[in-house]
C-alpha positions in Angstrom: -6.8 -46.6 6.6 -5.1 -44.7 4.1 -5.0 -40.3 5.1 -6.0 -37.5 3.0 -6.8 -39.1 0.1 -9.3 -39.5 -2.4 -10.5 -42.5 -3.4 -13.3 -42.7 -6.4 -14.7 -45.9 -7.2 -17.4 -46.1 -9.9 -19.7 -49.4 -10.4 -17.5 -51.3 -8.3 -17.6 -55.2 -8.6 -18.0 -57.2 -5.8 -14.2 -58.2 -5.4 -13.7 -54.0 -5.4 -16.0 -53.5 -2.4 -13.7 -56.1 -0.7 -10.9 -54.3 -1.6 -12.5 -51.6 -0.2 -14.0 -52.5 3.2 -10.3 -54.1 3.7 -8.8 -50.0 3.1 -11.2 -48.3 5.2 -13.9 -49.4 7.8 -17.1 -48.8 6.2 -20.3 -49.3 8.3 -22.6 -51.7 7.1 -25.6 -49.8 6.6 -23.5 -46.6 4.4 -22.4 -49.6 2.1 -26.1 -50.8 1.8 -27.3 -47.7 1.1 -24.3 -46.9 -1.2 -25.2 -50.1 -3.4 -28.9 -49.4 -3.9 -29.7 -47.5 -7.8 -33.0 -45.8 -6.3 -31.7 -44.2 -3.3 -32.3 -40.3 -3.0 -30.7 -38.0 -1.1 -29.7 -38.7 2.9 -27.4 -38.6 4.7 -26.2 -40.3 8.1 -23.1 -40.1 10.5 -21.3 -43.5 12.0 -18.4 -43.7 14.6 -15.6 -44.1 11.8 -17.4 -41.6 9.1 -19.9 -39.5 7.9 -22.0 -40.7 4.6 -24.1 -38.8 2.6 -25.8 -39.4 -0.5 -26.1 -37.0 -2.8 -28.6 -37.1 -6.3 -28.7 -35.0 -8.5 -29.5 -33.9 -12.4 -27.8 -35.5 -15.0 -29.1 -33.6 -18.2 -30.2 -30.3 -16.4 -29.6 -28.1 -18.9 -32.1 -29.8 -21.0 -35.1 -29.2 -18.2 -34.7 -33.1 -18.2 -35.7 -35.3 -14.8 -33.0 -37.7 -15.1 -31.0 -37.9 -12.5 -27.5 -39.0 -11.1 -25.7 -40.9 -7.8 -22.6 -39.9 -5.9 -22.1 -41.5 -2.1 -19.6 -39.9 -0.3 -17.4 -41.5 2.8 -15.9 -38.5 5.0 -13.6 -40.2 7.2 -12.3 -38.0 10.1 -8.3 -36.9 10.6 -6.5 -39.5 12.6 -4.1 -39.0 15.9 -1.4 -38.7 13.1 -2.9 -37.3 10.7 -5.2 -33.5 10.6 -7.0 -34.1 6.9 -8.6 -37.6 7.3 -9.6 -38.7 3.8 -12.8 -39.3 1.7 -14.4 -42.0 -0.5 -16.1 -41.4 -3.4 -18.6 -44.7 -4.8 -21.3 -43.9 -8.1 -22.4 -46.1 -10.7 -20.8 -44.5 -14.0 -19.5 -41.1 -12.2 -21.2 -37.6 -12.2 -21.3 -34.2 -14.6 -19.2 -32.6 -12.6 -16.9 -36.0 -11.2 -13.9 -35.0 -14.1 -14.3 -31.3 -13.6 -13.5 -31.3 -9.8 -11.0 -33.9 -10.4 -9.2 -31.1 -12.7 -9.4 -29.1 -9.6 -7.5 -31.1 -7.4 -4.1 -29.8 -6.3 -5.1 -26.2 -7.0 -7.4 -23.5 -6.3 -8.2 -24.6 -3.1 -8.5 -28.0 -3.3 -6.1 -30.0 -1.5 -8.0 -31.6 1.2 -10.5 -34.1 1.3 -13.0 -31.7 3.0 -12.4 -29.2 0.7 -12.9 -32.2 -2.5 -16.1 -33.0 -0.5 -17.1 -29.4 -0.5 -16.5 -28.7 -4.6 -18.5 -32.3 -5.6 -21.9 -31.2 -3.5 -21.4 -27.2 -4.7 -20.9 -28.3 -8.2 -24.1 -30.8 -7.7 -26.0 -28.0 -6.1 -25.2 -26.3 -9.9 -26.5 -28.6 -11.7 -30.2 -27.5 -9.6 -29.3 -24.0 -11.0 -28.1 -24.9 -15.2 -32.1 -26.6 -14.7 -33.1 -23.6 -13.4 -31.8 -21.3 -16.0 -32.8 -23.1 -18.7 -36.2 -23.4 -17.9 -36.4 -19.5 -17.2 -35.4 -19.1 -20.6 -38.3 -21.4 -21.9 -41.0 -20.0 -19.7 -39.5 -16.8 -21.2 -40.1 -18.3 -24.8 -43.7 -19.5 -24.2 -44.8 -15.9 -22.4 -43.4 -14.4 -25.8 -45.5 -16.9 -27.8 -48.8 -16.2 -25.7 -48.3 -12.2 -26.0 -48.1 -12.6 -29.9 -51.4 -14.5 -30.1 -49.7 -18.1 -31.4 -51.7 -20.7 -32.1 -49.9 -23.3 -30.5 -51.3 -24.3 -27.5 -48.9 -24.2 -24.7 -50.8 -25.8 -21.6 -50.2 -29.0 -22.1 -46.6 -28.4 -21.9 -46.6 -26.0 -19.2 -48.1 -29.2 -17.4 -45.0 -31.1 -18.3 -42.9 -28.7 -17.2 -44.6 -28.0 -13.8 -45.0 -32.3 -13.5 -41.2 -32.4 -14.2 -40.6 -29.4 -11.7 -41.9 -30.9 -8.9 -40.0 -33.9 -9.3 -36.8 -31.6 -9.5 -37.9 -29.8 -6.1 -38.4 -32.6 -4.6 -34.8 -33.9 -5.3 -33.2 -30.2 -4.5 -35.6 -30.5 -1.3 -33.9 -33.9 0.0 -30.3 -33.3 -1.1 -31.1 -29.8 1.0 -32.2 -32.4 3.7 -29.3 -34.6 3.4 -27.1 -31.5 3.4 -28.1 -29.9 6.9 -27.8 -32.3 8.6 -24.2 -32.9 7.2 -23.5 -29.2 8.8 -25.7 -30.1 11.9 -24.6 -34.0 12.8 -21.9 -34.3 10.6 -18.1 -34.7 12.4 -16.4 -31.6 10.9 -15.5 -28.9 12.6 -13.7 -25.5 12.1 -12.8 -24.1 8.4 -14.6 -27.9 7.0 -18.0 -26.5 8.9 -17.6 -23.2 7.0 -17.7 -25.0 3.7 -20.0 -27.1 4.0 -22.5 -24.2 5.5 -21.4 -22.6 2.4 -22.7 -25.1 0.5 -25.8 -25.6 2.2 -26.3 -21.1 1.5 -26.4 -22.6 -2.2 -28.2 -25.0 -2.3 -31.3 -22.8 -0.2 -31.2 -20.1 -2.8 -31.3 -22.8 -5.6 -34.7 -24.0 -3.7 -35.9 -21.0 -3.9 -35.3 -20.1 -7.3 -37.2 -23.9 -8.3 -39.8 -22.3 -6.3 -40.1 -18.9 -8.0 -40.1 -21.2 -11.6 -43.3 -22.9 -10.2 -44.6 -19.8 -9.4 -43.7 -18.5 -12.8 -45.1 -21.8 -14.5 -48.8 -21.2 -12.6 -48.6 -17.0 -13.8 -48.0 -18.6 -17.7 -51.0 -21.0 -17.2 -53.1 -18.5 -16.3 -51.8 -15.9 -18.5 -52.5 -18.9 -21.1 -56.3 -19.4 -20.2 -56.4 -15.8 -19.8 -55.9 -14.9 -23.1 -57.6 -18.1 -24.7 -60.7 -16.8 -22.8 -60.3 -13.8 -24.6 -60.0 -14.7 -27.6 -63.3 -16.8 -27.1 -64.6 -13.9 -25.6 -64.1 -11.7 -29.0 -65.0 -14.6 -31.2 -68.6 -15.0 -29.7 -68.7 -10.9 -30.0 -68.3 -10.9 -33.6 -70.2 -13.9 -33.8 -73.0 -11.6 -31.5 -72.5 -8.5 -33.7 -73.5 -10.5 -37.0 -76.4 -12.3 -35.0 -77.9 -9.0 -33.9 -77.4 -7.4 -37.9 -79.1 -10.0 -39.4 -81.7 -10.2 -37.2 -84.1 -6.9 -38.3 -83.6 -8.3 -41.8 -84.8 -11.5 -40.7 -87.5 -9.8 -39.7 -88.3 -7.4 -42.8 -87.7 -10.3 -44.3 -90.6 -12.5 -42.4 -93.0 -9.4 -43.1 -92.5 -9.3 -46.7 -92.7 -12.8 -47.4 -96.2 -13.2 -45.7 -98.8 -14.8 -48.7 -101.1 -12.1 -47.8 -103.4 -11.1 -51.1 -103.8 -7.4 -50.6 -99.9 -5.9 -49.8 -99.3 -2.7 -51.5 -95.4 -3.4 -52.1 -96.8 -6.7 -54.2 -97.6 -5.4 -56.8 -95.9 -1.9 -56.6 -92.4 -1.8 -59.4 -90.2 -0.1 -57.0 -90.9 -3.4 -54.1 -88.3 -5.5 -54.7 -85.7 -2.5 -54.8 -86.8 -1.2 -51.6 -86.7 -4.1 -49.9 -83.2 -4.4 -51.1 -82.5 -1.7 -50.0 -84.1 -1.7 -46.6 -82.0 -4.6 -45.6 -78.8 -2.7 -47.1 -79.5 0.7 -45.3 -80.4 -1.0 -41.7 -77.6 -3.5 -41.8 -75.0 -0.5 -42.4 -76.7 1.6 -39.0 -75.9 -1.6 -37.2 -72.6 -2.0 -38.5 -71.7 1.4 -38.0 -72.9 1.9 -34.8 -71.6 -1.4 -33.6 -68.3 0.4 -35.1 -68.3 3.1 -33.0 -68.9 1.5 -30.1 -66.4 -1.3 -30.2 -67.6 -4.1 -30.3 -66.9 -5.1 -33.4 
């Protein structure tokens, strides 16, 4: 088996799988998991190697739930070598694979364990990028709510909550896989410290996503509260208008009765008196409601 190497394979053909098996002692169950397309993050420790499947986000800055996956086979050092080797398998590479390739040989990325750490760390960063992008969008929606813009945000908030639920599950599964690697993997010494550091960063990512979930819930409550407030203002305005017209309707009903002996009917200024009464009563009530702050 090759030692102190990183072998990366993307979309391997059946012939390439045979070559990989000839070079590395892969466990059949780990191979099956690596070939399964929809597999979520998980970890298993086998006698010849540790195996971790790490599923992360492919478009985090767009707040998109699309995912990508990389499977890592971590082989232990032999008697003649002190570092072991790493085999990574994916369908089309990952968002961060090229960046890690550029770091190999410098920036303290010289061993398979350090390569594995960088791959896991860069994968964890996709959750942080998602949280940053979502936080920016939440702030924009909060500003729209405070500006009383007519756009309905409830549907948008529910869509983000739906996507965030999937991302949180994805991040939780990744954390569980990395936790098992730290607890039950073959890594020791400095390698174990690297994996614990990656786990710590993933813990912070889980907390950030939880915070964004609470922010979306608060935004939803805020939006519903502002809508209720606007509805109350509309109802209050309609109530004031209808209250002003209530006595005017009463007066119009009184003067609209067809009694023969009504003094105002024969009085030359009766019509002016009626209109004057309407205007005076309406103004008095409008000023009263205005001073009470009801209008």
